[in-house]
Structure formats: structure tokens, C-alpha cells
VOTOR-311882 format. One record per residue (C-alpha): residue number from 1; x, y, z. Coordinates in steps of 0.2 Angstrom, whole numbers. Each point is the difference from the previous one (the first is absolute). Example, Ala and Ser with C-alpha at 12.3 -4.5 7.8 and 13.67 -1.06 7.14 Angstrom:
REM residues 2
PT  num     px     py     pz
PT    1     62    -22     39
PT    2      6     17     -3
//
This chain:
REM residues 417
PT  num     px     py     pz
PT    1    -97     48   -132
PT    2     17      4      3
PT    3      6      4     20
PT    4      5     15      6
PT    5     17      0      3
PT    6      0     11     14
PT    7    -13    -11      9
PT    8     15    -14      3
PT    9      3      0     17
PT   10     18      7      5
PT   11     10     -8     16
PT   12     13     13      5
PT   13     12     -7     14
PT   14      9     15      9
PT   15     15     -3     13
PT   16     14      8      8
PT   17     18     -5      3
PT   18     18      8      4
PT   19      9      1    -16
PT   20     14    -14      1
PT   21     16     -3    -12
PT   22      6    -15     -4
PT   23     13     -7     12
PT   24     13     -4    -13
PT   25      0     21     -4
PT   26     14      7     10
PT   27     -4     12     14
PT   28      3     18      0
PT   29      3      4     18
PT   30      7    -13     14
PT   31     -1      2     17
PT   32     13    -10     12
PT   33     -4     -5     17
PT   34      3    -10     16
PT   35    -14     -6      7
PT   36     -4     -9     18
PT   37      2    -19     -1
PT   38    -17     -1      6
PT   39     -7     12    -10
PT   40    -13     -7    -13
PT   41      6     -9    -15
PT   42     -8     12    -15
PT   43      2    -13    -13
PT   44    -12    -13     12
PT   45    -13     14      5
PT   46      0      5    -19
PT   47      6    -12    -11
PT   48     -5      9    -16
PT   49     12     14      9
PT   50     14    -14     -3
PT   51     15      4    -13
PT   52     13    -12      7
PT   53      9     -4     16
PT   54     13    -11      7
PT   55     -3    -19      9
PT   56    -10      2     15
PT   57      5     -9     16
PT   58     -6      2     17
PT   59     12     10     10
PT   60     13      4    -14
PT   61      2     16    -10
PT   62    -12      2    -14
PT   63     -2     15    -13
PT   64    -15      3    -12
PT   65     -3     13    -14
PT   66    -19      5     -1
PT   67     -8     11    -11
PT   68    -15     11     10
PT   69    -13     12    -10
PT   70    -10      5     14
PT   71      4     11     16
PT   72     -9    -10     11
PT   73     14    -15     -5
PT   74     12     11      8
PT   75     -9     -3     19
PT   76      9    -16     -1
PT   77     17      8      2
PT   78     10      6     17
PT   79     -5     17      3
PT   80      8     15     11
PT   81     -7     -5     17
PT   82      8    -17      2
PT   83     14     -2     13
PT   84     13      1    -15
PT   85    -10     15     -9
PT   86     -1     -4    -22
PT   87     -4     13    -12
PT   88     -6    -17    -11
PT   89    -19      2      1
PT   90      1     20     -2
PT   91     11     -2    -15
PT   92     -9    -12    -11
PT   93    -17      6      6
PT   94      5     19     -5
PT   95      5     -6    -16
PT   96    -16    -10     -5
PT   97    -10     13      8
PT   98      7     14    -11
PT   99     -5    -10    -18
PT  100     12    -11     -3
PT  101     -9    -17     -6
PT  102     13    -11      7
PT  103     16     -3     11
PT  104     12    -14      3
PT  105      5     -4     17
PT  106     17    -11      4
PT  107     -3     -6     18
PT  108     11     -8      9
PT  109     -2     -9     16
PT  110     14     -7     13
PT  111     -1     -3     19
PT  112      8     14     10
PT  113      2     13    -13
PT  114     -5     17      2
PT  115     -8     11    -17
PT  116     16      9     -3
PT  117     11    -15      0
PT  118      3     -1    -19
PT  119     18     -2     -2
PT  120      1    -15     12
PT  121      8    -14    -10
PT  122    -15    -12      2
PT  123    -11     14     -8
PT  124     11      4    -14
PT  125      0    -18     -6
PT  126    -18     -1      1
PT  127     -5     16     -9
PT  128     14      2    -13
PT  129     -6    -14    -12
PT  130    -19      8      2
PT  131     10     17    -10
PT  132      4    -11    -15
PT  133    -20     -2     -3
PT  134     -4     18      2
PT  135     12     10    -14
PT  136     -5     17     -3
PT  137     -9      4     16
PT  138      1     11     11
PT  139      4     -4     16
PT  140     -6      7     18
PT  141      8     -5     18
PT  142    -11      9     10
PT  143      6     -7     17
PT  144     18      2     -6
PT  145     10     13     13
PT  146    -12     -5     14
PT  147     -4     -2     14
PT  148    -12     13     -6
PT  149    -10     11     12
PT  150    -18      0      5
PT  151     -2     19     -3
PT  152      8     15     -6
PT  153      5      7     16
PT  154     10    -14      3
PT  155     11     -2    -17
PT  156     20      6      7
PT  157     15     -7     -6
PT  158      4    -17      5
PT  159     15     -9     -4
PT  160     -7    -17     -3
PT  161    -12      8    -13
PT  162     16      6     -9
PT  163      8    -16      1
PT  164    -15    -10     -6
PT  165     -4     12    -15
PT  166     19     -1     -6
PT  167      2    -20      3
PT  168    -18     -3     -9
PT  169      6     13    -16
PT  170     17     -7     -2
PT  171     -8    -18      1
PT  172    -14      1    -12
PT  173      7     15    -11
PT  174     12     -9    -12
PT  175    -17    -11     -3
PT  176     -9     16     -8
PT  177     12      2    -13
PT  178      2    -17     -7
PT  179    -19     -3      1
PT  180     -4     19     -7
PT  181     -9      3     14
PT  182     -2     17      9
PT  183      1     -2     21
PT  184    -10     13      9
PT  185      6      3     20
PT  186     -6     12     13
PT  187     14     12      6
PT  188      2      2     18
PT  189      2     15     12
PT  190     19      4      2
PT  191     10     17      5
PT  192      3      9    -16
PT  193     20     -3      2
PT  194     -2    -20      1
PT  195    -13      1    -14
PT  196     11      4    -13
PT  197     13    -14      4
PT  198    -14    -12     -1
PT  199    -10      5    -15
PT  200     17      0    -10
PT  201      4    -16      6
PT  202    -14     -8     -9
PT  203      3     10    -17
PT  204      3    -15    -13
PT  205    -16     -9      2
PT  206    -15     -1     -9
PT  207    -10      7     15
PT  208    -12     17      5
PT  209     -1      5     18
PT  210    -17      8      4
PT  211     -4     13     15
PT  212    -14     11      5
PT  213     -1     18      2
PT  214    -13     11      7
PT  215    -12      8     12
PT  216      2     -7     18
PT  217    -19     -6     -1
PT  218      2    -10    -17
PT  219     17     -9      8
PT  220    -10     -4     13
PT  221    -13     -9    -10
PT  222     11     -6    -13
PT  223     18      2      4
PT  224      2    -19     10
PT  225     -5     -8    -17
PT  226     11     -5    -14
PT  227      2     15    -13
PT  228     12    -15    -11
PT  229    -18     -9     -2
PT  230    -10     14     -3
PT  231     13      6    -15
PT  232      0    -17     -7
PT  233    -16     -3      0
PT  234     -5     17     -9
PT  235     14     -5    -13
PT  236     -8    -15     -3
PT  237    -17      6     -1
PT  238      5     13    -14
PT  239      3    -13    -15
PT  240     -4     14    -13
PT  241     17      7      7
PT  242     16     -6     -8
PT  243     11     14     -2
PT  244    -10     15      8
PT  245      7      8     17
PT  246    -10     -3     17
PT  247      5     17      8
PT  248    -13     10      4
PT  249    -12    -14     -1
PT  250    -14     -2     16
PT  251     -3    -16      8
PT  252    -15     -2     10
PT  253      2    -10     14
PT  254    -11    -13      7
PT  255      0     -5     18
PT  256     11      9     14
PT  257     -6      5     17
PT  258    -13     11      5
PT  259      8     15     10
PT  260    -11     11     11
PT  261      7     17      0
PT  262     -4     13     14
PT  263     -3     18     -4
PT  264     18      3      6
PT  265      5      1    -18
PT  266    -11     13     -6
PT  267     12     13     11
PT  268     16     -5     -6
PT  269      7     -5    -16
PT  270      7    -19      0
PT  271     15      0    -10
PT  272      2    -14    -13
PT  273     14    -13      4
PT  274     16      6     -9
PT  275     11    -14     -8
PT  276     19      0      1
PT  277      7      3    -18
PT  278      7    -16     -1
PT  279    -18     -8      0
PT  280     -3     13    -14
PT  281     14     -6    -11
PT  282     -1    -18      5
PT  283    -19     -5      3
PT  284    -16     -1     -9
PT  285     -9     14     11
PT  286    -20     -2      1
PT  287     -6     18      6
PT  288    -16     -1     11
PT  289    -13     11      0
PT  290    -16      3     10
PT  291    -12     -8    -13
PT  292      8    -16      3
PT  293     10      0    -17
PT  294     19     -3     -2
PT  295      8     10    -14
PT  296     16     -9     -8
PT  297     16     13      1
PT  298     13    -11     -6
PT  299      2    -17     -7
PT  300     18     -5      1
PT  301      9    -17     -1
PT  302     16     -4      8
PT  303      6     -6    -17
PT  304     16      7     -6
PT  305      4     14     -5
PT  306    -10      8     12
PT  307    -14     13     -6
PT  308      0     -8    -18
PT  309    -10    -17      5
PT  310    -17      5      6
PT  311    -16    -11      1
PT  312     -6      1    -18
PT  313     17     -2     -8
PT  314      4    -16     12
PT  315    -18     -7     -5
PT  316      3      4    -18
PT  317     18     -8     -2
PT  318     -4    -14      9
PT  319    -16     -4    -11
PT  320     11      0    -13
PT  321     14    -10      7
PT  322    -14    -13      5
PT  323     -8     -2    -18
PT  324     18     -2     -6
PT  325      5    -13     12
PT  326    -18    -11     -3
PT  327      4      0    -19
PT  328     19     -3      2
PT  329     -4    -15     11
PT  330    -10    -10    -14
PT  331     16     -1     -8
PT  332      9     -8     14
PT  333     -1    -18     -9
PT  334      3      6    -19
PT  335     15     -4    -10
PT  336     14     15     -1
PT  337     -2      2    -20
PT  338     -3     17     -8
PT  339    -17     -3     -5
PT  340     -5     -4     19
PT  341     10     18      3
PT  342    -11      9    -13
PT  343    -16     -9      8
PT  344      4      6     18
PT  345      6     17    -10
PT  346    -19      2     -7
PT  347     -9     -6     16
PT  348      8     13      9
PT  349     -5     12    -12
PT  350    -18     -4      2
PT  351      2     -1     20
PT  352      5     19     -1
PT  353    -11      5    -13
PT  354    -15      4     12
PT  355     13     11     11
PT  356      5      7    -18
PT  357    -19      6     -6
PT  358     -3      7     16
PT  359     14     12     -1
PT  360      8     -7     15
PT  361     16     -7     -9
PT  362      9      7    -16
PT  363     16     -1     -8
PT  364     16      5     11
PT  365      3     17     -9
PT  366    -20      4      4
PT  367     -7     -5    -17
PT  368     -8    -14     -8
PT  369      1    -19      8
PT  370     11     -8     12
PT  371     16     -8     -8
PT  372     -2    -20      3
PT  373     14    -10     -7
PT  374      2    -20      3
PT  375     15    -11     -2
PT  376      5    -17      3
PT  377     17     -4      9
PT  378      5    -18     -3
PT  379     11     -7     13
PT  380      6    -17      5
PT  381     -1      6     19
PT  382    -15     11      1
PT  383    -10      4    -16
PT  384    -14     11      1
PT  385    -11     14    -11
PT  386      2     18      4
PT  387    -11     16     -3
PT  388      6     17      2
PT  389    -14     15      4
PT  390      4     17     -2
PT  391    -13     11      3
PT  392     -6     16      9
PT  393    -16     -1     13
PT  394     -9     15     -1
PT  395     -7     13      6
PT  396     16      0     13
PT  397     12     -2    -15
PT  398      8    -14      9
PT  399     13     -9    -12
PT  400      1    -19      4
PT  401     12    -12     -9
PT  402     -5    -20      6
PT  403      9    -15     -6
PT  404    -14    -16      1
PT  405     12    -17      1
PT  406     -8    -17     -3
PT  407     12    -12      4
PT  408     -5    -18     -5
PT  409     -9    -10     15
PT  410      2     15     12
PT  411    -14     15      6
PT  412      4     15    -11
PT  413      9     15      7
PT  414     -1     18     -2
PT  415     12     11      3
PT  416      4     20     -3
PT  417     13      5    -11
//
């Protein structure tokens, strides 16, 4: 008699675990911070979060890169209540709480330094090498421009804030272009006449300055927080959007302060905070409403020429550059021959094919595939392979002309022509 297959015992095991990407995967968003020297070392408390770190010696400077995937892990970071207030904990917790699966943090600890001392030589020497390891990421400095106040009412023009923000951007700004990154910083409160001069001095860097606007009550609840972290977190979360604009999108905010209102607000209209035109022209403005949402009113970057390089354009072009750079690096030790030049040309065409198939890259005249031409340039001093690319980036009809140079035994170089 045959057994009934439905009578067989069936064991089902159900488990729940947070999704985790391989550590080899490059991060989409990286938060930079300086933590107190006696703060918990996250890679020791949570070894699974560790990516890489410098050599540890008691009493010496130390930097670690960790990948956090739970808002609970942000409790290990310094907060606004410390002697030297830091927005690091709130920034990382807010990004993770908004639905971003993972956030990488670069955490430096040096005795005697404050959370906003990013331009100190010792800090730069420790952090700069780690930027090489996170190409293409959005970089957030939630404490740059400190000391940050603990409440919205305490925000005021502070020369120390201005100096710290400028020094940090000018120290790390050149790295963003070199490593296909985009930096996010918080704009500080400045008089209208001084705001223009400061913002104009930052034009040319691959960065975005972010700020809040909205009702007084919502600013009391969220205005002390990092608008830069909120924007970077939303951009990294929307992996389904590459070329589309973010203007008009609404971000649901997590956290903030609970504000108790009396009935006086029922008897009078409280006007929204009015930003000067310079903030509207240079910064990403997040407008707060009474539902706890922030609407994105602009998406500018400081890249030249102004108003032509918003966040979607910059991210798209940087992704193209990064893909070409990776392909070119594979030919560094190849012989400078015509056959290798043809192989490099075909490799570039394969790398650019996904952008062409999605309608992002077309020919420079707006039709057909991008033009890619490879050549071998033999020389006794500096032999190299080269590729010339001519294309148009849609939907902005932005023409790009790039020259990729692979010199024998050296890192490949991409130049705009």
C-alpha cells in the first residue's frame, strides 16, 4: 500500500533577521563624526558592524568605519546633551529610522577635540585615507559648522560657526570631486548681506548646503536637527529615482522634540520663518508643515556653472564617471597596443550600455548611442591608452566630452574636454 505523501511530517523554521548587505558593497551614504575619546568603540561593542579601522593603541588617535543597520545602534553615538553638543546620534538615528537599510559612519576619536574640529590637521590625516574606500557615496557632516545650539531659539549668528563650516568645506571639498562623492552640510544662520558672500565663496565644490523653513512650532521641534542628514538619507533611500527631480517630494520626519502649545496660537496667526533670497538661491530648503513632514523646495549643488548641476544631474554624471574609472583601472598594466585600445573601447561601451538602455546617455546630437573611440599612444616617456567619449545626458540635454587616459603602471585619469 502506497503511503499518502500528505501524511509526511513537515518541519518549518521561521526566523527574523535584519537584511544585511555584504561588507564589500560600497555604501550609499556615509556620516562623518568626531566622538569623545572615552565613548564606546562600536567595533568592539558590535563586531559585526565593523568595516575597517586604524591601529588601536590606548591614548592615541583612532578612527573606525562601521556599518549600522538599526536605529538602536545610534544610541552608542554622542548626542546633543553632552558638554559639547553633537548631532551625530540624531542624524544617524533619523536616517535609519526613515527606512534606509544601512548607514556607514566614519568616527574619529582624538583626545581633547570637539565634535566640529574637522579641519584640524590630525583629524584630516586620519580621515582622508578612508575617503578613498567609499567612492560614489553621499558624505554627511552633521556637526560641521558647530557649536550647534541645543534648541531652535538659541540659533544665532556665530563667527565660530562660520569659521568652522568654511574650514571644513575647504578642507574636504576637493575630495568629493576626486572620489565621485557629494557632500552635504547644514547652512548656518547669517545676516542677509553676509550670507551671499559666504555662499558665493563655496561655489565650485561638489556640495549641497541644506536648511529648514516653516512654522515656528515645527522649527522648535525639528529646526535644531541636521537638514543635511535628512536630505542625504532621503536621496539614498530612493534607489528607484536616478534622474528624476526631488523637488516637491515630502519627507516624513522621525523623532524631534515634543512641543506643548498653549491656546494662544488659536488667537493669532504665527508667520512662517522667512528665508532670505540667498538661502533660496544657494541652499536645499526643506519646508516643515504641521503634519511633521518636510517638503523639498530645491535641490541645488555648488558645482559650476550654478543652477545647471542639481543633485540628480550630479549623481548621474558621477555614476557615469565612476563606472568608466573602474573599467579603465583594469587596463593599467596592459601593453600599449592597438589591440588593447580596441579592448578598452569595447569595455567602455559595455560599461555605458546600461545608461544607454535606460535612456540616460545618448549621442552628443541627441540621437543614437554615445560615441566612444579608443587609441593607443606609444611613447618612450609616458605610453598610454586613451578613450574619448562624446554624449548627451538626459533628460537635461547636458553634453559631456570626456577623455580617459590610462598611463602604463599609473592610475587612470578622466578629464573633461
